[in-house]
C-alpha positions in Angstrom: 26.2 -1.9 -9.6 26.1 1.9 -8.9 23.8 3.5 -6.3 21.9 5.1 -9.2 21.3 1.6 -10.8 20.2 0.3 -7.4 17.8 3.1 -7.0 16.4 2.7 -10.5 15.9 -1.0 -9.8 14.3 -0.4 -6.5 11.8 2.0 -8.1 11.0 -0.5 -10.8 10.3 -3.1 -8.2 8.1 -0.7 -6.2 6.1 0.2 -9.3 5.8 -3.5 -10.4 4.7 -4.6 -7.0 2.1 -1.9 -6.7 0.8 -2.7 -10.2 0.4 -6.4 -9.3 -1.3 -5.6 -6.0 -3.6 -3.1 -7.7 -4.6 -5.6 -10.3 -5.4 -8.1 -7.6 -7.3 -5.7 -5.3 -10.6 -5.3 -7.0 -11.8 -3.0 -4.3 -9.1 -0.4 -5.0 -10.7 2.6 -6.6 -9.3 4.1 -9.8 -8.8 7.3 -7.9 -6.7 5.6 -5.2 -4.7 3.8 -7.9 -3.9 7.1 -9.7 -2.9 8.7 -6.4 -0.4 5.9 -5.7 1.0 6.0 -9.2 1.4 9.8 -8.9 3.2 9.4 -5.6 5.6 6.9 -7.3 6.1 9.3 -10.2 6.9 12.1 -7.7 9.4 10.0 -5.9 11.2 9.3 -9.2 11.2 13.0 -10.1 12.7 13.9 -6.7 15.4 11.3 -7.0 16.2 12.5 -10.5 16.5 16.1 -9.2 18.8 15.0 -6.4 21.0 13.1 -8.9 21.2 16.2 -11.1 22.3 18.5 -8.2 25.7 16.9 -8.1 
């Protein structure tokens, strides 16, 4: 498994874990949920840019 595949899999696990936690945490506001989802999206974008620099 390449580093790229490992990174993709790690990001999928982060997103899935967050989604499960958010579903279980009724007190989490919709705004907080969107902010975390945006942070994960930003992380994916940064990683993709770093991959494309090579």
